[in-house]
VEXVO-394071 format. One record per residue (C-alpha): residue number from 1; residue in three letters; x, y, z. Coordinates in Angstrom, 3 decimals. Layout:
// VEXVO-394071
<NUM, "Ala", <X, Y, Z>>,
...
This chain:
// VEXVO-394071
<1, "Met", <-16.312, -73.097, -64.567>>,
<2, "Lys", <-13.380, -73.357, -62.233>>,
<3, "Lys", <-14.181, -73.743, -58.562>>,
<4, "Glu", <-12.602, -71.136, -56.250>>,
<5, "Ser", <-10.025, -72.380, -53.838>>,
<6, "Pro", <-10.589, -72.098, -50.059>>,
<7, "Lys", <-7.810, -69.526, -49.863>>,
<8, "Phe", <-9.536, -67.339, -52.482>>,
<9, "Arg", <-12.897, -67.579, -50.682>>,
<10, "Ile", <-11.242, -66.466, -47.440>>,
<11, "Arg", <-9.780, -63.433, -49.235>>,
<12, "Ile", <-13.260, -62.503, -50.588>>,
<13, "Val", <-14.839, -62.863, -47.142>>,
<14, "Arg", <-12.156, -60.672, -45.559>>,
<15, "Leu", <-12.610, -58.070, -48.292>>,
<16, "Asn", <-16.377, -57.946, -47.703>>,
<17, "Ile", <-15.852, -57.646, -43.974>>,
<18, "Ser", <-13.497, -54.732, -44.490>>,
<19, "His", <-16.100, -52.994, -46.687>>,
<20, "Arg", <-18.810, -53.537, -44.096>>,
<21, "Ser", <-16.520, -52.227, -41.379>>,
<22, "Gln", <-15.945, -49.051, -43.367>>,
<23, "Arg", <-19.689, -48.470, -43.777>>,
<24, "Ser", <-20.228, -49.179, -40.109>>,
<25, "Phe", <-17.615, -46.573, -39.192>>,
<26, "Glu", <-19.414, -43.934, -41.269>>,
<27, "Gln", <-22.722, -44.820, -39.661>>,
<28, "Lys", <-21.171, -44.609, -36.218>>,
<29, "Phe", <-19.790, -41.197, -37.084>>,
<30, "Gln", <-23.240, -40.004, -38.191>>,
<31, "Ile", <-24.835, -41.273, -35.001>>,
<32, "Lys", <-22.151, -39.578, -32.948>>,
<33, "Asp", <-22.718, -36.335, -34.860>>,
<34, "Lys", <-26.476, -36.628, -34.308>>,
<35, "Ser", <-25.874, -37.240, -30.625>>,
<36, "Asn", <-23.805, -34.044, -30.470>>,
<37, "Gln", <-26.656, -32.182, -32.151>>,
<38, "Lys", <-29.021, -33.410, -29.449>>,
<39, "Ile", <-26.609, -32.197, -26.793>>,
<40, "Ile", <-26.429, -28.786, -28.472>>,
<41, "Glu", <-30.225, -28.517, -28.718>>,
<42, "Asn", <-30.698, -29.600, -25.101>>,
<43, "Asn", <-28.112, -27.079, -23.915>>,
<44, "Lys", <-29.929, -24.330, -25.824>>,
<45, "Ala", <-33.207, -25.361, -24.235>>,
<46, "Leu", <-31.685, -25.494, -20.747>>,
<47, "Lys", <-30.214, -22.004, -21.187>>,
<48, "Lys", <-33.599, -20.677, -22.299>>,
<49, "Ile", <-35.343, -22.322, -19.355>>,
<50, "Asp", <-32.717, -20.902, -16.979>>,
<51, "Tyr", <-33.407, -17.473, -18.490>>,
<52, "Phe", <-37.143, -17.785, -17.816>>,
<53, "Arg", <-36.410, -18.947, -14.271>>,
<54, "Ser", <-34.042, -16.034, -13.663>>,
<55, "Lys", <-36.893, -13.696, -14.646>>,
<56, "Gly", <-39.245, -15.300, -12.125>>,
<57, "Val", <-41.098, -17.932, -14.169>>,
<58, "Asp", <-41.873, -20.934, -11.963>>,
<59, "Ile", <-40.692, -23.895, -14.080>>,
<60, "Arg", <-40.124, -27.163, -12.249>>,
<61, "Lys", <-38.780, -30.542, -13.305>>,
<62, "Thr", <-41.169, -33.355, -12.437>>,
<63, "Lys", <-38.992, -36.103, -13.885>>,
<64, "Lys", <-35.726, -36.262, -15.773>>,
<65, "Arg", <-37.144, -34.792, -18.992>>,
<66, "Tyr", <-40.579, -33.397, -18.046>>,
<67, "Leu", <-41.316, -29.794, -17.048>>,
<68, "Thr", <-44.225, -28.144, -15.242>>,
<69, "Ile", <-45.119, -24.437, -15.314>>,
<70, "Trp", <-46.844, -23.024, -12.231>>,
<71, "Leu", <-48.791, -19.897, -13.162>>,
<72, "Pro", <-48.403, -16.783, -10.935>>,
<73, "Glu", <-51.084, -15.262, -8.720>>,
<74, "Lys", <-51.984, -12.563, -11.272>>,
<75, "Leu", <-52.072, -12.429, -15.057>>,
<76, "Asn", <-52.801, -8.996, -16.496>>,
<77, "Phe", <-51.326, -7.197, -19.501>>,
<78, "Ser", <-52.273, -3.771, -18.134>>,
<79, "Thr", <-50.724, -3.966, -14.665>>,
<80, "Asp", <-48.290, -6.904, -14.940>>,
<81, "Phe", <-47.219, -6.940, -18.575>>,
<82, "Glu", <-43.649, -8.207, -18.130>>,
<83, "Val", <-44.592, -11.106, -15.833>>,
<84, "Thr", <-47.656, -12.097, -17.861>>,
<85, "Thr", <-45.728, -12.002, -21.131>>,
<86, "Leu", <-42.845, -14.027, -19.667>>,
<87, "Tyr", <-45.233, -16.828, -18.780>>,
<88, "Ile", <-46.902, -16.716, -22.210>>,
<89, "Asn", <-43.482, -16.806, -23.896>>,
<90, "Ser", <-42.291, -19.713, -21.758>>,
<91, "Ile", <-45.405, -21.712, -22.647>>,
<92, "Arg", <-45.023, -20.870, -26.343>>,
<93, "Tyr", <-41.335, -21.873, -26.292>>,
<94, "Leu", <-41.908, -25.228, -24.604>>,
<95, "Val", <-44.893, -26.022, -26.829>>,
<96, "Glu", <-42.853, -25.353, -29.978>>,
<97, "Met", <-40.155, -27.698, -28.661>>,
<98, "Ile", <-42.598, -30.592, -29.037>>,
<99, "Gly", <-41.871, -30.825, -32.753>>,
<100, "Asn", <-38.099, -30.803, -32.181>>,
<101, "Arg", <-36.880, -34.391, -32.054>>,
<102, "Glu", <-33.384, -33.297, -31.110>>,
<103, "Ser", <-34.553, -32.110, -27.687>>,
<104, "Lys", <-35.586, -34.491, -24.926>>,
<105, "Leu", <-37.262, -31.885, -22.703>>,
<106, "Arg", <-41.059, -31.840, -22.780>>,
<107, "Leu", <-43.779, -29.702, -21.198>>,
<108, "Arg", <-45.782, -32.003, -18.933>>,
<109, "Ser", <-48.278, -29.703, -17.220>>,
<110, "Ile", <-49.421, -26.116, -16.620>>,
<111, "Arg", <-50.663, -25.695, -13.056>>,
<112, "Phe", <-53.366, -23.178, -12.134>>,
<113, "Asp", <-53.113, -23.827, -8.373>>,
<114, "Lys", <-51.559, -20.454, -7.432>>,
<115, "Ile", <-53.442, -18.125, -9.773>>,
<116, "Lys", <-56.060, -15.922, -8.084>>,
<117, "Lys", <-56.858, -13.291, -10.693>>,
<118, "Ala", <-56.666, -13.015, -14.480>>,
<119, "Ser", <-57.889, -10.285, -16.805>>,
<120, "Ser", <-60.209, -11.351, -19.615>>,
<121, "Ala", <-57.501, -10.619, -22.215>>,
<122, "Ala", <-54.851, -12.605, -20.320>>,
<123, "Ala", <-57.261, -15.519, -19.891>>,
<124, "Leu", <-57.969, -15.467, -23.640>>,
<125, "Val", <-54.264, -15.478, -24.598>>,
<126, "Leu", <-53.500, -18.260, -22.104>>,
<127, "Thr", <-56.405, -20.321, -23.455>>,
<128, "Ser", <-55.146, -19.858, -27.017>>,
<129, "Glu", <-51.663, -21.096, -26.106>>,
<130, "Ile", <-53.018, -24.161, -24.308>>,
<131, "Ser", <-55.305, -24.857, -27.279>>,
<132, "Lys", <-52.228, -24.749, -29.513>>,
<133, "Trp", <-50.420, -27.129, -27.149>>,
<134, "Asp", <-53.363, -29.552, -27.182>>,
<135, "Gly", <-53.295, -29.556, -30.975>>,
<136, "Arg", <-49.568, -30.337, -31.007>>,
<137, "Val", <-50.070, -33.465, -28.869>>,
<138, "Asn", <-53.102, -34.731, -30.828>>,
<139, "His", <-55.658, -33.592, -28.224>>,
<140, "Arg", <-54.339, -35.765, -25.413>>,
<141, "Leu", <-54.212, -33.117, -22.668>>,
<142, "Ile", <-56.151, -33.768, -19.467>>,
<143, "Pro", <-56.604, -30.756, -17.136>>,
<144, "Thr", <-56.480, -31.143, -13.361>>,
<145, "Val", <-58.705, -28.687, -11.491>>,
<146, "His", <-58.689, -30.046, -7.943>>,
<147, "His", <-56.725, -27.120, -6.477>>,
<148, "Trp", <-58.063, -24.296, -8.647>>,
<149, "Asp", <-59.421, -21.150, -7.029>>,
<150, "Pro", <-63.262, -21.235, -7.386>>,
<151, "Leu", <-63.369, -17.798, -9.058>>,
<152, "Ile", <-60.680, -18.803, -11.565>>,
<153, "Tyr", <-62.560, -22.023, -12.304>>,
<154, "Gln", <-65.752, -20.050, -12.907>>,
<155, "Gln", <-63.988, -17.495, -15.126>>,
<156, "Phe", <-62.255, -20.035, -17.368>>,
<157, "Ser", <-65.342, -22.216, -17.469>>,
<158, "Ser", <-67.437, -19.247, -18.639>>,
<159, "Leu", <-64.753, -18.437, -21.210>>,
<160, "Gly", <-65.101, -21.955, -22.638>>,
<161, "Tyr", <-61.659, -23.175, -21.588>>,
<162, "Phe", <-62.812, -26.755, -21.042>>,
<163, "Glu", <-64.178, -26.942, -24.578>>,
<164, "Ile", <-60.548, -27.331, -25.665>>,
<165, "Phe", <-60.861, -30.901, -24.378>>,
<166, "Pro", <-64.040, -32.200, -26.127>>,
<167, "Ser", <-63.556, -35.788, -24.969>>,
<168, "Leu", <-63.672, -34.614, -21.331>>,
<169, "Lys", <-66.449, -32.010, -21.533>>,
<170, "Asp", <-68.866, -34.186, -19.528>>,
<171, "Lys", <-66.283, -34.531, -16.759>>,
<172, "Phe", <-66.240, -30.804, -15.929>>,
<173, "Asn", <-69.123, -28.638, -14.803>>,
<174, "Cys", <-69.253, -25.682, -17.196>>,
<175, "Glu", <-70.548, -22.955, -14.917>>,
<176, "Lys", <-72.670, -20.119, -16.254>>,
<177, "Asn", <-71.933, -16.465, -15.645>>,
<178, "Ser", <-72.712, -15.210, -12.171>>,
<179, "Gly", <-71.846, -12.047, -10.297>>,
<180, "Asp", <-71.089, -8.652, -11.805>>,
<181, "Asn", <-68.771, -9.724, -14.621>>,
<182, "Asn", <-70.252, -11.773, -17.464>>,
<183, "Ile", <-67.953, -13.440, -19.997>>,
<184, "Leu", <-68.663, -14.562, -23.547>>,
<185, "Arg", <-67.362, -17.996, -24.553>>,
<186, "Tyr", <-64.358, -17.552, -26.792>>,
<187, "Ile", <-64.707, -17.729, -30.565>>,
<188, "Lys", <-61.887, -19.345, -32.535>>,
<189, "Gly", <-61.224, -18.711, -36.204>>,
<190, "Thr", <-58.503, -18.919, -38.814>>,
<191, "Ile", <-57.222, -16.381, -41.308>>,
<192, "Gly", <-60.075, -15.245, -43.571>>,
<193, "Glu", <-62.860, -16.297, -41.170>>,
<194, "His", <-63.779, -12.774, -40.034>>,
<195, "Asp", <-67.481, -13.536, -40.630>>,
<196, "Lys", <-67.488, -15.329, -37.278>>,
<197, "Thr", <-67.955, -11.907, -35.678>>,
<198, "Arg", <-71.692, -12.551, -36.086>>,
<199, "Gln", <-71.315, -14.906, -33.140>>,
<200, "Leu", <-69.762, -12.022, -31.205>>,
<201, "Lys", <-72.708, -9.751, -31.984>>,
<202, "Lys", <-75.159, -12.397, -30.799>>,
<203, "Gly", <-73.114, -13.022, -27.659>>,
<204, "Ile", <-72.876, -9.323, -26.753>>,
<205, "Lys", <-76.636, -9.008, -27.142>>,
<206, "Glu", <-77.040, -11.789, -24.593>>,
<207, "Leu", <-74.493, -10.185, -22.254>>,
<208, "Ile", <-76.004, -6.696, -22.058>>,
<209, "Gly", <-79.532, -7.325, -23.371>>,
<210, "Lys", <-79.866, -4.196, -25.510>>,
<211, "Lys", <-81.767, -4.076, -28.786>>,
<212, "Glu", <-79.898, -0.965, -29.900>>,
<213, "Leu", <-76.890, -3.132, -30.734>>,
<214, "Asp", <-78.322, -3.464, -34.237>>,
<215, "Lys", <-77.370, 0.186, -34.781>>,
<216, "Trp", <-73.769, -0.264, -33.625>>,
<217, "Ile", <-71.780, -0.112, -36.854>>,
<218, "Phe", <-68.588, -1.464, -35.334>>,
<219, "Leu", <-70.309, -4.795, -34.645>>,
<220, "His", <-71.289, -5.113, -38.303>>,
<221, "Ser", <-68.063, -4.030, -39.966>>,
<222, "Gly", <-65.575, -2.597, -37.476>>,
<223, "Ile", <-64.460, -5.753, -35.693>>,
<224, "Gly", <-64.650, -7.877, -38.830>>,
<225, "Glu", <-62.467, -5.445, -40.757>>,
<226, "Ala", <-60.078, -5.137, -37.813>>,
<227, "Ile", <-59.645, -8.917, -37.770>>,
<228, "Leu", <-59.086, -8.951, -41.528>>,
<229, "Asn", <-56.550, -6.136, -41.231>>,
<230, "Val", <-54.553, -7.712, -38.400>>,
<231, "Thr", <-54.525, -11.222, -39.874>>,
<232, "His", <-53.282, -9.892, -43.211>>,
<233, "His", <-50.351, -8.295, -41.389>>,
<234, "Ala", <-49.924, -11.266, -39.037>>,
<235, "Tyr", <-49.013, -13.886, -41.613>>,
<236, "Pro", <-46.527, -13.148, -44.398>>,
<237, "Glu", <-47.132, -14.929, -47.684>>,
<238, "Glu", <-44.212, -17.314, -47.115>>,
<239, "Gln", <-45.877, -18.826, -44.033>>,
<240, "Thr", <-47.711, -22.012, -44.970>>,
<241, "Arg", <-48.449, -23.661, -41.610>>,
<242, "Thr", <-52.198, -23.035, -41.666>>,
<243, "His", <-52.873, -24.926, -38.439>>,
<244, "Glu", <-51.168, -22.101, -36.540>>,
<245, "Lys", <-52.980, -19.236, -38.292>>,
<246, "Asp", <-55.600, -18.958, -35.571>>,
<247, "Trp", <-57.232, -16.018, -33.838>>,
<248, "Tyr", <-59.358, -15.877, -30.688>>,
<249, "Leu", <-62.128, -13.472, -29.716>>,
<250, "Thr", <-64.151, -12.895, -26.548>>,
<251, "Ala", <-66.089, -10.180, -24.729>>,
<252, "Ser", <-67.000, -9.337, -21.146>>,
<253, "Phe", <-69.536, -7.023, -19.555>>,
<254, "Asn", <-69.447, -5.663, -16.015>>,
<255, "Lys", <-72.976, -4.987, -14.786>>,
<256, "Arg", <-71.836, -2.602, -12.071>>,
<257, "Ser", <-69.451, -0.389, -14.068>>,
<258, "Arg", <-71.343, -0.935, -17.355>>,
<259, "Glu", <-68.017, -1.572, -19.092>>,
<260, "Leu", <-68.143, -3.638, -22.277>>,
<261, "Lys", <-64.765, -5.073, -23.260>>,
<262, "Val", <-63.882, -6.956, -26.445>>,
<263, "Ser", <-60.562, -8.835, -26.644>>,
<264, "Phe", <-59.051, -10.178, -29.861>>,
<265, "Tyr", <-55.813, -12.172, -30.042>>,
<266, "Asp", <-53.999, -13.320, -33.150>>,
<267, "Gln", <-51.134, -15.837, -32.947>>,
<268, "Gly", <-49.214, -14.501, -35.962>>,
<269, "Val", <-45.811, -12.829, -36.052>>,
<270, "Gly", <-47.186, -9.406, -35.122>>,
<271, "Ile", <-47.707, -6.029, -36.777>>,
<272, "Pro", <-44.170, -4.574, -36.321>>,
<273, "Ala", <-42.547, -7.610, -37.962>>,
<274, "Thr", <-44.541, -7.487, -41.196>>,
<275, "Leu", <-45.712, -3.899, -41.624>>,
<276, "Pro", <-42.356, -2.511, -42.869>>,
<277, "Thr", <-42.338, -5.100, -45.673>>,
<278, "Ser", <-45.907, -4.414, -46.828>>,
<279, "His", <-47.082, -1.918, -49.452>>,
<280, "Ala", <-47.729, 0.495, -46.552>>,
<281, "Arg", <-43.994, 1.019, -46.083>>,
<282, "Glu", <-43.731, 4.396, -47.830>>,
<283, "Tyr", <-46.792, 5.712, -46.027>>,
<284, "Leu", <-45.346, 4.671, -42.671>>,
<285, "Lys", <-42.073, 6.439, -43.383>>,
<286, "Arg", <-43.868, 9.676, -44.276>>,
<287, "Tyr", <-46.178, 9.400, -41.257>>,
<288, "Leu", <-43.360, 8.859, -38.761>>,
<289, "Arg", <-41.208, 11.528, -40.410>>,
<290, "Arg", <-44.036, 14.048, -40.154>>,
<291, "Leu", <-44.442, 13.365, -36.420>>,
<292, "Arg", <-40.656, 13.221, -35.946>>,
<293, "Leu", <-40.908, 9.702, -34.592>>,
<294, "Ser", <-38.498, 6.809, -35.003>>,
<295, "Asp", <-39.411, 3.498, -36.615>>,
<296, "Asp", <-36.960, 1.698, -34.307>>,
<297, "Phe", <-39.714, 1.135, -31.742>>,
<298, "Asp", <-42.572, -1.340, -32.096>>,
<299, "Ser", <-45.019, 1.047, -30.438>>,
<300, "Met", <-44.383, 3.619, -33.174>>,
<301, "Met", <-45.026, 1.033, -35.872>>,
<302, "Ile", <-48.333, 0.112, -34.226>>,
<303, "Arg", <-49.304, 3.779, -33.976>>,
<304, "Ala", <-48.525, 4.243, -37.664>>,
<305, "Ala", <-50.521, 1.118, -38.527>>,
<306, "Leu", <-53.492, 2.460, -36.580>>,
<307, "Ser", <-53.534, 5.576, -38.739>>,
<308, "Tyr", <-53.135, 3.654, -41.967>>,
<309, "Gly", <-56.401, 3.338, -43.903>>,
<310, "Arg", <-55.841, 0.227, -45.998>>,
<311, "Thr", <-54.650, -3.358, -45.581>>,
<312, "Arg", <-52.067, -5.275, -47.572>>,
<313, "Thr", <-54.907, -6.213, -49.934>>,
<314, "Asn", <-54.576, -2.615, -51.211>>,
<315, "Lys", <-58.348, -2.138, -51.324>>,
<316, "Gly", <-59.622, 1.265, -50.363>>,
<317, "Asp", <-62.794, -0.089, -48.761>>,
<318, "Arg", <-60.838, -2.355, -46.426>>,
<319, "Gly", <-58.768, -1.861, -43.307>>,
<320, "Lys", <-60.766, 0.832, -41.496>>,
<321, "Gly", <-62.056, -1.517, -38.810>>,
<322, "Leu", <-59.851, -0.152, -36.031>>,
<323, "Gln", <-60.843, 3.402, -36.970>>,
<324, "Asp", <-64.535, 2.402, -36.812>>,
<325, "Met", <-64.009, 0.955, -33.336>>,
<326, "Leu", <-62.184, 4.094, -32.240>>,
<327, "Gln", <-64.871, 6.342, -33.689>>,
<328, "Phe", <-67.525, 4.500, -31.676>>,
<329, "Ile", <-65.564, 5.187, -28.479>>,
<330, "Lys", <-65.414, 8.889, -29.367>>,
<331, "Gln", <-69.165, 8.949, -29.885>>,
<332, "Arg", <-69.718, 7.417, -26.448>>,
<333, "Gly", <-67.233, 9.804, -24.837>>,
<334, "Asn", <-65.420, 7.226, -22.679>>,
<335, "Gly", <-63.360, 4.149, -23.469>>,
<336, "Tyr", <-60.079, 2.995, -24.946>>,
<337, "Leu", <-58.533, 0.998, -27.777>>,
<338, "Ser", <-55.322, -0.830, -26.883>>,
<339, "Ile", <-53.080, -2.678, -29.349>>,
<340, "Ile", <-50.174, -4.809, -28.123>>,
<341, "Ser", <-47.858, -6.499, -30.599>>,
<342, "Ser", <-44.303, -7.709, -30.138>>,
<343, "His", <-42.564, -5.252, -27.740>>,
<344, "Gly", <-44.934, -2.340, -28.352>>,
<345, "Leu", <-48.160, -0.914, -26.951>>,
<346, "Cys", <-50.291, 1.823, -28.470>>,
<347, "Lys", <-53.317, 2.840, -26.414>>,
<348, "Val", <-55.852, 5.486, -27.418>>,
<349, "Thr", <-57.974, 6.633, -24.464>>,
<350, "Val", <-61.051, 8.863, -24.563>>,
<351, "Glu", <-62.205, 10.439, -21.283>>,
<352, "Ser", <-65.052, 12.941, -21.311>>,
<353, "Gly", <-64.511, 13.389, -25.029>>,
<354, "Val", <-60.776, 14.164, -24.703>>,
<355, "Gln", <-58.439, 11.823, -26.603>>,
<356, "Thr", <-54.916, 10.875, -25.499>>,
<357, "Ile", <-52.420, 8.493, -27.118>>,
<358, "Lys", <-49.980, 6.435, -25.075>>,
<359, "Thr", <-47.078, 4.452, -26.563>>,
<360, "Val", <-44.841, 2.132, -24.535>>,
<361, "Asp", <-42.081, -0.313, -25.458>>,
<362, "Phe", <-41.439, -3.242, -23.123>>,
<363, "Asp", <-38.469, -5.510, -22.501>>,
<364, "Gln", <-40.527, -8.629, -23.140>>,
<365, "Ser", <-42.306, -9.401, -26.398>>,
<366, "Leu", <-45.866, -10.653, -26.791>>,
<367, "Pro", <-46.048, -13.121, -29.691>>,
<368, "Gly", <-48.811, -12.083, -32.074>>,
<369, "Thr", <-51.229, -9.167, -31.733>>,
<370, "Leu", <-53.666, -8.409, -28.914>>,
<371, "Ile", <-56.445, -5.827, -29.340>>,
<372, "Ile", <-58.490, -4.714, -26.323>>,
<373, "Trp", <-61.473, -2.456, -26.981>>,
<374, "Ser", <-63.424, -1.023, -24.053>>,
<375, "Val", <-66.412, 1.312, -23.863>>,
<376, "Thr", <-68.927, 2.345, -21.213>>,
<377, "Val", <-72.491, 1.384, -22.101>>,
<378, "Pro", <-75.283, 3.579, -20.654>>,
């Protein structure tokens, strides 16, 4: 075999270098393109954060890439829907950014220092979003409670908020219910786990101490069927991320007013988003046409869903849970059933046996579905 000359070897080396240089150029181009993508994603995030700030959400930068949300003085879906929903949406948005590697911004903390009052439903929804956040960061969250209002600490402790952080449960004093308003520790389930309502029945018995609860049909089937109904509409078949198919349930009882309130929150896409694509579509069209109502509003879709007697499982013995809950209110003569999903609210109120229906569409959108059921217990 003939040995290559030094001149030939130099030519081969130069050729290889030129090939490597070409590959390096392509790699540099890809990196540059990826860098541009990061800039685009960060700009989108900054615009969204500026939007939340312009609407009054207190979002502060603690460091170059870390953000802190300071909760407002009041959280209540009945009296402060727009503000409460803005804060929930801002938390949801920043939590979902955690899985986006193209964005450098990260949610660092949610501060409770300013909050003085929260409804039981708002506290439940907030707890669910923080639970979701804790799951996204592999359960590494550590709450700081040094500047919390004592009543807020007691409320969230009774709700079971600190059970989100099992490794730190011994660090916090979980206070028991005291005062007029007693709260049931929240119950968490996933799609299909509607049997967990047995825990709710047991908890309500402890709250109000009445043996006649065994005769309350809605506790046996109503709430369970309502959960089944909502979760079937909440998650379309194409959704496969099971770790986000969670629902949360709690109850409260005011000893002075004798008001029993049950709150259920599902983190799905909401009733208005999925109902038009279900087998109930034709029924909904006929229902809204008969009442001369438009299907352009989420509140109308919720109202139609409330009147619909079956779920997407197409079983005649399913899906009447909300009607059972409403019927119980009518029997008692006073109470309400409120359903909030996306931009819409449908609230059925019974006062002295007289029923009224209220529908409202809001500017802001609540992710998922929130059901609030209230009745006066003698």
